[in-house]
Structure formats: C-alpha cells, structure tokens
PAMI-368066 format. One record per residue (C-alpha): x, y, z. Coordinates in steps of 0.25 Angstrom, whole numbers, padded with zeros to 4 digits, always signed. Example, Ala and Ser with C-alpha at 12.3 -4.5 7.8 and 13.67 -1.06 7.14 Angstrom:
+0049-0018+0031;+0055-0004+0029;
***
This chain:
-0046+0074+0137;-0032+0079+0134;-0025+0067+0136;-0035+0060+0127;-0032+0070+0116;-0018+0067+0117;-0019+0053+0118;-0028+0053+0104;-0019+0064+0098;-0010+0054+0091;-0022+0047+0085;-0024+0061+0077;-0040+0058+0079;-0044+0068+0069;-0037+0062+0058;-0042+0048+0060;-0055+0052+0051;-0047+0048+0039;-0048+0034+0042;-0063+0032+0042;-0063+0040+0029;-0053+0029+0023;-0060+0017+0030;-0074+0022+0025;-0068+0021+0011;-0064+0006+0013;-0079+0004+0019;-0084+0010+0006;-0076+0001-0003;-0080-0011+0005;-0094-0007+0005;-0094-0004-0011;-0087-0018-0013;-0095-0027-0004;-0108-0020-0001;-0106-0021+0014;-0096-0022+0026;-0095-0025+0041;-0097-0014+0049;-0089-0020+0059;-0077-0022+0050;-0077-0008+0045;-0076-0004+0060;-0065-0013+0062;-0057-0008+0050;-0060+0006+0054;-0054+0004+0067;-0042-0002+0061;-0042+0010+0052;-0042+0021+0062;-0033+0014+0072;-0022+0014+0060;-0023+0028+0058;-0023+0031+0073;-0009+0022+0073;-0003+0029+0061;-0007+0043+0068;-0002+0039+0082;+0011+0033+0076;+0013+0046+0068;+0011+0054+0080;+0021+0045+0088;+0032+0045+0077;+0031+0060+0074;+0033+0063+0090;+0045+0054+0091;+0051+0059+0079;+0050+0073+0083;+0041+0077+0071;+0029+0081+0080;+0038+0093+0085;+0042+0098+0072;+0028+0097+0065;+0019+0110+0063;+0006+0103+0066;-0006+0106+0058;-0021+0100+0060;-0017+0090+0048;-0003+0087+0051;+0008+0086+0062;+0002+0076+0070;-0007+0079+0082;+0004+0085+0091;+0000+0076+0103;+0014+0070+0105;+0022+0083+0105;+0012+0088+0115;+0012+0075+0123;+0025+0067+0122;+0021+0058+0132;+0010+0052+0123;+0020+0047+0113;+0019+0033+0119;+0004+0034+0118;+0004+0038+0103;+0013+0026+0100;+0003+0017+0107;-0009+0023+0100;-0002+0019+0087;+0002+0005+0091;-0012+0002+0097;-0018+0007+0085;-0010-0002+0076;-0014-0014+0085;-0028-0011+0082;-0026-0010+0068;-0019-0023+0068;-0031-0029+0076;-0041-0023+0066;-0032-0029+0055;-0032-0043+0061;-0046-0042+0062;-0048-0040+0048;-0037-0051+0044;-0045-0061+0052;-0059-0057+0045;-0053-0054+0031;-0040-0061+0030;-0026-0059+0027;-0028-0051+0015;-0030-0039+0023;-0015-0041+0030;-0007-0034+0019;-0016-0020+0021;-0015-0022+0036;+0000-0023+0036;+0002-0011+0027;-0008-0003+0035;+0000-0006+0049;+0013-0002+0041;+0008+0011+0036;+0004+0014+0050;+0016+0011+0058;+0026+0016+0048;+0020+0028+0042;+0027+0039+0051;+0041+0033+0055;+0043+0027+0040;+0033+0030+0029;+0034+0045+0032;+0049+0044+0028;+0046+0041+0013;+0039+0051+0005;+0031+0041-0003;+0027+0032+0009;+0023+0044+0017;+0014+0049+0006;+0006+0036+0003;+0007+0029+0017;-0005+0037+0022;-0013+0034+0009;-0010+0019+0010;-0014+0018+0025;-0028+0026+0023;-0031+0023+0009;-0026+0009+0004;-0025+0002+0017;-0036+0008+0023;-0046+0007+0013;-0043-0007+0007;-0041-0013+0020;-0054-0007+0025;-0060-0013+0013;-0054-0026+0015;-0058-0027+0030;-0072-0024+0025;-0073-0034+0013;-0061-0043+0014;-0057-0040+0000;-0047-0030-0007;-0054-0021-0017;-0051-0012-0028;-0062-0003-0024;-0055-0001-0011;-0042+0000-0017;-0045+0011-0026;-0053+0019-0016;-0041+0018-0007;-0034+0027-0016;-0042+0039-0012;-0038+0039+0003;-0024+0034-0002;-0021+0047-0009;-0029+0056+0001;-0023+0051+0014;-0009+0051+0008;-0012+0065+0004;-0017+0068+0018;-0004+0065+0025;+0004+0071+0013;-0002+0085+0014;-0001+0084+0029;+0015+0082+0027;+0016+0096+0021;+0017+0104+0035;+0027+0094+0040;+0037+0094+0030;+0049+0100+0039;+0045+0092+0051;+0044+0079+0043;+0057+0081+0036;+0065+0084+0050;+0061+0069+0055;+0065+0062+0042;+0051+0061+0035;+0051+0062+0020;+0038+0065+0013;+0035+0072+0000;+0032+0085+0006;+0047+0084+0011;+0053+0078+0000;+0047+0085-0012;+0040+0097-0005;+0026+0102-0001;+0023+0108-0015;+0027+0095-0023;+0020+0087-0013;+0007+0095-0014;+0007+0089-0028;+0007+0074-0023;-0004+0079-0014;-0013+0084-0026;-0009+0071-0034;-0014+0062-0022;-0026+0070-0021;-0030+0068-0036;-0027+0054-0035;-0037+0052-0023;-0048+0057-0032;-0043+0050-0045;-0044+0037-0037;-0059+0039-0035;-0061+0042-0049;-0054+0030-0054;-0060+0021-0044;-0074+0026-0050;-0070+0024-0064;-0064+0010-0062;-0077+0006-0055;-0070+0003-0041;-0077+0014-0035;-0091+0018-0037;-0095+0031-0043;-0099+0037-0030;-0085+0037-0025;-0084+0050-0034;-0089+0057-0023;-0075+0056-0018;-0071+0067-0028;-0079+0077-0020;-0067+0078-0012;-0059+0085-0023;-0066+0098-0017;-0056+0097-0006;-0045+0090-0014;-0043+0101-0024;-0041+0112-0015;-0032+0103-0006;-0023+0100-0018;-0021+0114-0022;-0020+0119-0008;-0009+0109-0006;-0001+0113-0017;-0003+0128-0015;+0001+0127+0000;+0009+0116+0000;+0020+0125+0008;+0011+0133+0016;+0006+0125+0027;-0004+0134+0032;-0011+0135+0020;-0010+0121+0017;-0017+0117+0030;-0031+0119+0025;-0028+0110+0013;-0023+0100+0023;-0036+0099+0030;-0043+0098+0016;-0035+0087+0013;-0040+0080+0026;-0054+0082+0021;-0050+0076+0007;-0046+0063+0014;-0059+0062+0022;-0069+0065+0013;-0064+0059+0001;-0063+0044+0004;-0076+0046+0012;-0083+0052-0002;-0077+0039-0008;-0082+0029+0002;-0097+0036+0001;-0096+0033-0014;-0092+0019-0012;-0104+0018-0001;-0113+0024-0012;-0108+0015-0022;
***
C-alpha cells in the first residue's frame, strides 16, 4: 500500500477534484446551448481533462525535484508539492513516466475528438499540450505567464474544449462561463505561491509575489476574485448565461473573507493558511454553482 501511495503521490490525487468542477461547467454550457449531449463523449472528455491535470502535476513534481526546489520548499497542505520525490528519489523516473503517459492519453482523447468533431478543435488541443509541458520549466519564470497559464488551462481551454467536444461548436456562452475558472484557478496557484517566495526565487522562478511582493500581490488576488464574479453578472446581463447562474454569487460568502485574509496576512504564512484552504473551496463551489444554473436554465 505504501508503494502504491508513493507511485500515486506525484499525481496529487486530492487536487484532481478541481478538474471535474471545470469540466462540469463545460457540460453545463453544452446542455444549455444544445439541449442534450452524449454521455460517452462527456466521459471521454473528462478522462482527457483529468489526464491533463495528472500530467501537469507529475511534470511539476519531476522538474521541482530535479531543480532542487522540493528540498527548499516549506510544504503546506496546499502548496509545495506532495513531498514524494524528496522522500523517494528513486521514483523520479516513474513520476516522469506518469507525466508522459498522461500526455499520451490526452493526445489520444484529442485525436478521437478531432475525428468526431473536425480540425477546428486542434488549436485548443495544441495550446493545452503546450501549457501542460511548459508550465513548470518555462511559464513559471515569467510573472504574467505564471499568473494566467493555470486559468487558461482550467478555464478557457478546459471549459471551451469540453463544450466543443460535446457539441462540435464554439460558443460565446462557454467562452463567457470560462472566465469564472480562468480567474479563480489563476488565483488558486497564485495564492499558493505566497509561502514559496524564497524557495522559488532561489531556482530562478519569477512570479508576482517575488517581483512585487506578497502584499501588492494580494491586491491582484482580490481583483481576480472580483472579476470572476463580475463575469457571472455580465454573462447574465448580456443574455449569454441564464439568470439561474447567479447561484454562483453565493460563493461570495467564501470569497470576501478570502480576499480580506489574503491582504491582511499576506506576509504571515501561518495565518494565511486557512484562507488558502478557503481559496480551494471557492474554486470548487463557484463553477459547480454556475453549472447548476446552466442545468436549471
């Protein structure tokens, strides 16, 4: 059982719950737009999305181990990796193999939908693969790319990609809805960078907590939270989302204290930790509530 635990560690299984929340939002836009979808296509799309998430996690574990970052990071329940490879260096190749095999699964899923839906899906697929492979070694070294890449992957690419895979069409509804996880998931990894500033700086990473400091970065965090909920309101006001999607605004009960806590305790990692947990809740609850609104129509 311990061996299985170590083999699964680089996948970061507890964090994979984020993927179904984002894919369900794409399912919601597809159902609201078309009235019905293939359950088989939904399952295949979900497998592809989860595989992409596993791949980026395993690549991150491998590259952070090889760079020495894992030996400098103070792990928290929400940041710093799984700790598997520093404890078991012999599993580094398995972590890399997990990442590569998962990318292959993503490619196979992509090829399936290309055969079903046509080449219009190809740009999204290529963009997704590039984000998965290059996030840790390259994108994490540029502040803006590091900020928006997670949101592009889990928001724009995953929600719009799921919608296209299920309907064969691009949709303004899916695009507008994708802004919710775009801002929230960007924020998820952004806030998780706060405890790792010194360790990340030592291996050449450049993100906003390093470049402008944690306190100033907490203002970006609060702005992105606000923009996620503004996206819901604007989507409803313009008619691209049904009124029931305003259910997503209930997540403000978590978002407001998270924004205040991130600003107040930006430099106090012990006191920041509960708000990092609250940030995870926001990322799961908000897209699911918006998806429920789409199902209700």
